N, C-alpha and C positions, 0 to 999 in steps of 0.2 A: 578383510576379505582378500584372499590370494588366489581366487578361482580364475583359471586361464582356459579359454576355448581355443582348440587347435583345429583348423579346417583345412584339409588337404586331401586330394583324391588319391594320393599314394599312401597306402596303409603303412608301409615301412617308415616313411618320412614322419607321419603324424605320431606313430608309436615311438620313434626315436626321440623326437622332440619332447614327448610326454615323459619318457623315462628320465631324460636329462633334467627336466624341470621338477619332477617329483623327487629326484635326488637332492635338489636344491631346496626342498620344502614346500613347493607349490602344489596346489590341487589342480588337476586338469580334467577337461572334458574333451571328447573327440567327435568329429563329424567328417564324413567323407564326401558329402554333396551339399548343395545349397538348401535343399528341403530339410535335411537333418540339422544343418547349421541354424536355420531360421527357427526351427522348433526349440532348439537349445536356448537361443537368444531370447525368444519370446517367453519361454518358461522362467528364465532368470538371467538378466543381463550379466555377462562376466566382468571381472575387473580388467581383463585384457583379452583382445582377440588377435590370434595369429592366423593370417588368412592367405591362402594360395590364390594367385591371380587366375590361373587356368584350372577349371574344375570340369573334368570330363563327365558327360552324361548328366549335366545339371541344367536346370531351367535358368539359373542365374550364374554369371561369372563373378570373380572376386570384386570387380569394380561395382557391379550391381549390388552385391551384399554390402560393400563399403558405403555406398550412397544411402541404402536403407537404414543401416545401423547409425550412421551419423545424423540421419533425420530423426529417428525415434529415440536413440540413446546417445546423444552427442558427447557425453562424458566418458564413453568407453574408448580408450586408446586402441588403435589398430595398427599392427605391424604386417606389412605386405611381404610375402616371399614368392619367388618365382624362379624357375629354371630357365626361363626365356627372358630374363631381365635385361632391360636396356634403359637408357636415360629417359626415353620418351614415356615408358610405362611408369617409371619412378616419379617423374614430374606429374603425370596424370593422376597417380594415386595420392601424392602429397596435396595436389590441388583439391582433390575430393575430400580431404580431411584426414588422410593416413598419418600416423605418428612417425613412421620410418619405413624404409624399404631395404630388404636383404635379398641378395641373389643366392640361388642354389648353384653348386654345393656351398653351404655356408660354413664358416668357421664357428665352432661351438662357443669359444670364448667371446667372440664378437656378438653372437646371438644372445648370450647371457647378459652382456653389458647393455645391449639395447633393451632387453626385457626388463632388467632392473630399473633402468631409467624410465621406461614406460609405466612400470608398476608404481614407481614413486610419483609420477604424474597423475596416475589414477587415484592414488591415496590422497594427494593434495586436493584434487578436484572434489573428491567425496567429502573431505574435511571442510573445504570452503562452502560446499553446498549445505552441509550439516550446520555450519555456523550461521549461514544466512537464514536457514529455516528455524534455528534456535532463537533467533532474534525476535522474541515474542513481545518485547517491550513496546514495539510500534503497534501491536495489536491489542494492548492492554486498555480496556475501557474502564474509566474511573468516574464514579458518581453514585448518587443514591436518591436524587430528586425524582419526582413523579415523571417528569418529561424524559429523564434519562432511562428510568425503568421501562417506560413505554417503548423507547427506541430499542433497548436490549431485547425486549419481548419480540419485536418485529424481526430483528436480526437473527435471533435464535430459530425462528420459524423457517428461515431460508437457508440455514447452514447445511442441512442434510440433503437439500435438493441440488439440482444442477441448473436451476432457473436463472435467467439473466436478471440482474438487479440494477435499478437506477436510483442512485443516492442524490437527493437534492438538499440544498441548504446553503447558507451564506459562506463566503470565503473564511477559512480558518476554523470552521465549526467542528472539524474532525471527520470529514467524509472518508479520507484515505484510511484513517484508523478504523473506522467502521468496516470498510472493505477488507482490511487485513484481519479483523475479528471474524468475519464470515469465513475467510479462507482458513484461518488457524483452527476453526472449529468444524470444518467440513471434512468429507472423505478425501479431499485433495490436499490436505494439510502437508503431506510429505512431498508434494510437487512445488514447482516454483510459483512465486508471486511476482509478476512483471508489470511495472508501471509504465504507461505511455502518457507522457506529459503533452497533451495535445496543444497546449498554449505555448510550450517552450521549444517545440520542434519546428524548424523552418518548413514552410509549405512545400518548397522545392525538394526537400529531402525526406518528407514524410513517408513516401512509399518505400524508399530504400530502407529507412529505419524500421518500418513495420514488416515488410516482406523479405528483406535481405536482398542480396544481389549476387550475380555470377559474372566474373570477368576473366578473360584469358590469363591475365597477369596474376591475379590474386585468388582465383578459384572461387569457392563458395564462402560467402560471408552471411551467416544466419541473421535474420531480423528478429525483432522483439516477439512477433507472433510465434515463430519457430521456437524461440527460447521458452515460451510459455506452455509448450506442449506438455500435457499431463497435469497442468496446474491452472492458474488464474491469470488472465490479462485484465488489467485495470485501466480503463480509459479515463484519465483525470481531466476534467473540464472538457468533455466531449463536444460541447458546442463550438469549440475552436478548431475542430477538425475540418480541413479543406473539403469543399463539396465533391471534388473529383475523387478524393480518397474515400469519402463516405460511400460512394457507389461501389467501390471495390471491397470495402469492409462488409457491406451488405451481402455481396456475393460470397465472401468467406463464411459468413454466418449461415448462409443457405447450404453451401457445398462442403464446408469444413475442410477446404483445401485452397491452395493458391499457387501462383508461379512467382519465383523470385524475379526481381528486375534484371533483365539481360539473360534470363534462363528460359528453359523450355520444359523442365521436369515439373510435375505436379507435386507439391509438398502437402502432405496430410497433417492436420493438427487436431488435437483433442484438447479443448480448453474451455473453461468457464469464463464468461464475460461479465464484469461488473463495471458500471460507468458512473460518473458523477458530473454534476453541473451546478453552478450558482446562478444560472440564467433560466428564464422561462422558455423551454424548448418549443412550446406551442407558438409563442410569439416569434421565435426564430424561424419556425416553419412558415408562418404567415408572411414573414419578410423575405422568404426565399433563401435563407441561410442554412437550413437544415432539412435533410430529406425525411419526409413523413414516413416512408417505409422503414428507414433505419430506426427512427424514433420508436415505432411500434415493435420492432425486433428487440431493441434494448430495454424498453420500458415495460418488461413483463411484470416485474414486482417493484413498484415505486415505493421508496422509503425516504421520509424526510428526516434529516438530521437537525435537531433544534439548535438555535443560536445560544450563546452563553447567556444572553439576556433572558431566555426562557428557562434557564437552569441555574440561577444565581446561587441557590442552595449548595451547589456542587463546587463553588469557587474555593472554599477552604480546603476541601479534600483534593482538588486538582492542584492547588498551589503546593500542598505538602508532598504530593506525588512528584511534582517537578523538582522540588528541593532535594528529595531523596534520589531521584534519577540523576540530577546534575552532580550530586555528591559521588555517586557510584561511577559515572562515566567520565567526569571531568575533574573529580577531586575538589569540587567547590565546597565551601563550608556547609555543614549540616546544621541549619539554624531553625529555631522555632518561629512561629508567627504570633505577634502580640494581638490581643483582642482588638485594639484600635486599627491595626493593619488589616485584619480580617474584615472589620466593619467598613473600612474605606474601600477595599477591593470589591465588596459586595454592592457598593453603591456607585462605583465608577461606571462610565460608559465604555463598552467593549466592542467597537466596530470591527476589530480584528479577531474577536471571539477567542476560542481556546488557544489559538496560535499566539495571539497578542499577550494573553496571560502568561504563557510559557516564556515568551521573550522577556516580559517584564521581570519574572522571577530570576531568569539568568542574569539580567542586567543588575538587579539588586545584589545578587550573590557575588558578582564580579567586582562591583564598585564599593560594596560595603566593607566594613573593617573585619568581618568574619567572626565577630563575637556577639553574644547576647541574642535577644529576640529581634526579628525584623520589625521595626517600628513604622508607624504610619508616616512619619516624616521622611522615610526613605523612599516612599512611593510618590510618583508624579500625580498631580491633579490637573484638572482642566486649566487652572490658572498657574500651574507649576508652584503650588502651595502659596499663592498670593504674593504680596510685596515682601521684600526682604526685611522691612522694619516691623513686620508683624501685623500690619493693617489688614483688615478684612476687605477683600475685593468683592463687590456685589455686581450683579448683572445690570445691564442698561435698562432692562424692563422693570426690575424692582426699583431702580433709582428714580423712575418717573412716577411711581405710585404714591398715593397718600399712605401714611403709616399703617392704618388699619387694613387696607387692601393688601399692602405689601406683606404684613404679618400673616394674613389668611393665605396668600399665595405661597408664602414660604412654608407654612404649616402643611398645606395641601401637598406641595411637592415633597416635603420631608417625609410625610406619612405614606405617600404613594411609593417613595423609594424604599422605605423600610418594609412595607407589606410585600412589595416585589422581592426584596432581598430574602424574606423568609417564606417565599413561595405561597403567599396568601394566608399563612398561618397567623390568625389574629392573636391567639394566646402568646405566641413567641414574640410577635411584634409589640404587644402591650408590655411584656416583661422587659424587653430591651429599652423601650422609650420611657419606662418608668411610670406607666399609667395602669389603673385598674382596667380590666377588659371591658366592663360596662361603660366606663368613662371614655375609653377609646371608641367604642361604638357610637356614643353620643357625639364625640368630636367629628368622627367621619360623617355622620349624618348632617351635622351643622355645616360641614364643608362641602356637602353634596358629593361625597365620594361613595361609590358602590364597588362591590367585588363581583367579578364574573369568572367563568372558566375559559381558559385558553390553553390549548395543547396539553390538556390534562392537569394543569396547575392553576390554582386560584391566583389571579392577579388583580390589582386595583386599577381603576380608571375613573375619570371624571364623568359624572352623570351628564347625559345630554341636556337635561332641563336645568343645569346649574344656573343659579342666580346669585351674584355676590351682593350681600347686603351693604347698604351704604351707611 
């Protein structure tokens, strides 16, 4: 894109600049007043704006147009020109976000040099934005379990709306990936996705980070909300947002505008809000830590992201996805997974959920020899694979039981683990453990194990009326 908008109240000046630029291969548009200028900008933002400070018979002067364009289209470079130029005007324009300042009468060669630099800046900004938006890996949802399919079904229902979404679930379950999925499949996909890490920003700096600031020395510094204009702002772990900031965010959601810290101008924002938390916000409200009004504003569409425990069937697919991803992004070895490694991963405890699985895969690929399948021996266990001499380490509970009770307890735990691993599928469980399906049913009954439905997947649990035979 090489489209340049020239705004000057003197027809001869704007046509002269246009002729010079078109000879250089650029495409130009012309405007003689602020109304025409804003119509052109709103119809299609240019790659570059050349703007006269003084516009006769216009509702807005150049500084007003500059402020508006930098608010709504911050990536458009603006070159200010003026026949009444002085250092004070130049400083004011630069502080408001102008790329450069040129005085009339201008030197054509100087003008072209500044324009070429500004156009290169515009090109780099567009490429950077395009690369960020092309990064769909973070929005790629992986899985095929019933719990995962139920999640995707819910996310797909909210992609085309502009409704606020509240994602709940344990740490590491993939709430941000789910938020990015909604954004990538929405009509705002071409806009920015801005993450606000509520737990990682100091409370004293939260408002400056969110709303931006204006200072005499540094001019305008846009905040995260301003950067999210036209796209999505994602409040990660919103329960950690300071109470004072919560009140101001509530006002932003109502008015769709705010004032920068130290400033006086109202900044208008058009953004979709997605939030997440691993805490119970109703409990936080009862404790006085979260504003109820804000909760109702954010919790328009609540969606629960399941833990890895609830979607164990997805572990092999997720692990292979991470192996491929690390191979492409870091050049780590592209290795297969052995059946033993898959079986062990599906029976491990995952308090860190999908994030923990991803970290484990990266660790194995870095520390491994880079050849052959990933073996179960390369994976850590609760006992770090037991004693080095190969002895089996048993838990303290089993060690205190008589042999028959210990055997039944082990069988029960083993079968519970396998049934959970296969998402409640008795046939697949029986095939893996080497039993006939009918024999497995009898064994489960003798151990007082039943299956129920949880989060759309069949999982095993111990019956309430369990009695261990002596």
